[in-house]
C-alpha positions in Angstrom: 0.0 0.0 -0.3 1.4 3.5 -0.8 2.8 2.5 -4.1 1.6 2.8 -7.6 1.8 -0.7 -8.7 1.5 -0.9 -12.4 -1.3 -3.3 -14.3 -0.5 -4.8 -17.5 -3.6 -7.4 -17.2 -6.6 -7.9 -15.9 -6.8 -8.1 -12.2 -10.2 -10.3 -10.7 -11.1 -10.4 -7.3 -13.8 -13.5 -7.1 -15.0 -14.6 -4.0 -18.3 -15.9 -2.3 -18.3 -14.0 0.8 -21.9 -13.0 2.6 -20.9 -9.4 2.8 -19.2 -8.5 0.2 -15.2 -9.1 -2.3 -13.9 -6.0 -1.4 -14.3 -3.5 1.1 -12.3 -0.3 1.5 -12.3 1.9 4.2 -10.3 5.4 5.1 -10.5 5.9 8.4 -8.7 9.5 7.9 -10.8 12.2 10.4 -9.3 14.8 8.1 -12.2 17.3 7.2 -10.3 19.8 5.8 -9.5 18.4 2.9 -11.5 16.4 -0.3 -8.6 14.3 -0.9 -9.4 11.5 1.7 -11.2 9.2 -0.6 -11.9 5.6 0.0 -11.4 4.5 -3.4 -9.9 6.9 -6.6 -10.3 5.4 -10.1 -9.4 7.5 -13.7 -9.6 6.2 -16.7 -7.7 7.6 -20.0 -9.7 5.4 -22.6 -12.4 7.3 -24.6 -14.7 4.1 -24.8 -15.2 2.4 -21.8 -16.1 3.5 -18.2 -13.9 4.1 -15.3 -16.1 1.8 -13.0 -18.8 -0.9 -14.1 -20.7 -2.5 -11.7 -22.9 -5.6 -12.8 -25.4 -7.4 -11.0 -26.6 -10.8 -12.5 -28.9 -11.6 -9.8 -31.4 -9.2 -9.9 -30.8 -6.7 -7.5 -29.0 -3.3 -7.4 -25.7 -2.9 -9.2 -24.7 -0.4 -6.8 -25.7 1.5 -3.3 -25.1 5.0 -2.5 -25.4 5.7 1.5 -24.2 8.3 3.5 -23.8 7.7 7.7 -27.6 8.4 8.3 -30.1 7.2 11.4 -33.1 7.2 8.8 -34.1 8.9 5.7 -36.1 11.7 7.2 -33.3 12.8 9.9 -30.3 12.8 7.2 -28.4 16.0 7.1 -25.2 14.6 5.7 -23.8 15.3 2.5 -25.6 14.0 -0.7 -24.8 10.1 -1.5 -23.3 11.4 -5.2 -21.9 14.7 -6.5 -21.7 15.2 -10.3 -19.8 17.8 -12.3 -21.6 17.5 -15.6 -24.8 18.7 -17.0 -25.0 16.4 -19.5 -28.5 14.3 -19.5 -28.0 10.4 -18.5 -30.3 8.3 -21.2 -32.8 5.9 -18.9 -32.0 7.3 -15.6 -35.3 7.2 -13.6 -34.5 11.0 -12.5 -35.3 11.9 -16.0 -38.6 10.5 -15.9 -41.8 11.9 -14.1 -45.1 10.2 -14.0 -43.8 8.1 -16.9 -43.1 10.9 -19.1 -39.8 12.4 -20.2 -38.9 15.9 -19.4 -39.2 16.6 -23.0 -43.2 16.1 -22.8 -43.5 17.9 -19.7 -43.4 21.2 -21.8 -46.5 24.1 -22.4 -47.8 24.5 -25.5 -51.0 26.5 -27.1 -50.7 29.4 -24.1 -53.6 31.6 -24.5 -54.9 34.1 -21.9 -58.8 34.1 -22.2 -61.2 36.9 -20.9 -64.7 36.0 -19.9 -67.5 38.6 -20.2 -68.3 41.2 -17.1 -71.3 40.5 -14.6 -73.7 43.1 -14.8 -73.1 46.8 -13.7 -74.9 47.2 -10.6 -75.0 47.1 -6.9 -76.2 43.9 -6.6 -74.5 41.2 -5.1 -72.8 38.4 -4.7 -71.5 38.2 -8.2 -70.0 35.3 -9.9 -68.3 35.0 -13.2 -66.9 32.0 -15.2 -64.1 31.8 -18.2 -63.7 28.6 -19.8 -60.7 27.6 -21.9 -61.1 26.6 -25.9 -61.7 23.2 -26.8 -58.8 21.1 -26.2 -57.2 23.0 -23.7 -56.7 22.9 -19.6 -56.4 26.0 -17.4 -53.3 26.8 -16.1 -54.4 29.4 -13.5 -56.7 32.6 -13.4 -58.4 35.3 -11.3 -60.7 38.0 -11.0 -61.2 41.8 -12.6 -63.4 44.0 -10.0 -64.4 47.1 -12.3 -65.9 49.9 -9.9 -66.1 50.5 -5.8 -62.5 50.1 -5.1 -62.0 48.9 -1.7 -65.6 48.3 -1.3 -65.7 44.5 -2.5 -63.5 41.2 -1.7 -63.3 38.5 -3.8 -64.3 35.2 -1.6 -63.7 32.4 -4.6 -60.8 32.2 -7.2 -60.6 28.5 -8.3 -60.2 26.4 -11.3 -63.3 24.5 -12.5 -64.2 21.2 -11.3 -63.4 19.9 -14.7 -60.0 22.3 -14.8 -61.3 23.7 -18.6 -62.0 27.3 -17.2 -61.8 29.8 -13.9 -64.5 30.7 -11.2 -64.7 33.7 -9.2 -67.0 35.2 -7.0 -67.1 38.3 -4.9 -69.5 40.2 -2.4 -69.6 43.8 -1.1 -67.8 44.3 2.5 -69.8 44.9 5.5 -72.9 47.1 5.0 -72.2 46.8 1.4 -72.5 50.2 -1.2 -74.7 51.7 -3.4 -72.2 52.2 -6.0 -72.2 50.1 -9.1 -69.3 47.3 -9.9 -69.2 44.1 -12.0 -66.6 41.3 -12.0 -65.3 39.2 -14.4 -62.9 36.5 -14.8 -59.8 35.8 -16.7 -57.8 32.6 -17.1 -54.6 31.2 -18.3 -55.0 28.0 -20.6 -53.2 25.5 -22.6 -53.2 22.3 -24.4 -54.1 19.3 -22.9 -51.1 16.8 -22.7 
């Protein structure tokens, strides 16, 4: 140990030990350097990986752990770091609910404005705006016309079928004799 050992042929460790064939432990307590690694591997070949892990029995080929008592209470560092932004094909983190990240794009973005309610002092007022056919709502909100500070929005939500936006407003306190109206606006996009 502590020496360079040139290798000119394949070195292979073979065994049938229950808890592993090779274990390397670095017991250094040096916390001021990142060079206190247990295993360092380098490869000058363009066509081969530096480390290849295979398991022929169906279990994971690699397990990465940091010393934690439980997942929820783990404050240690990440079990892995990378220095590349290159996408790794077939890496599960690239998939979300069975979809590739390229399938999560938003297309057909459109702002839709609903018609105004009656312009009077009656309450409550409700308004709805629907998305065009084949589109789903991403967000929305109310617009109150008249009587600033005397009317409050009490409801602003997507419709039950997610194809529009529903709003409702009431007059505050004793109400107002002034006229006001309400309408809903929505942002819609193509349904995926």
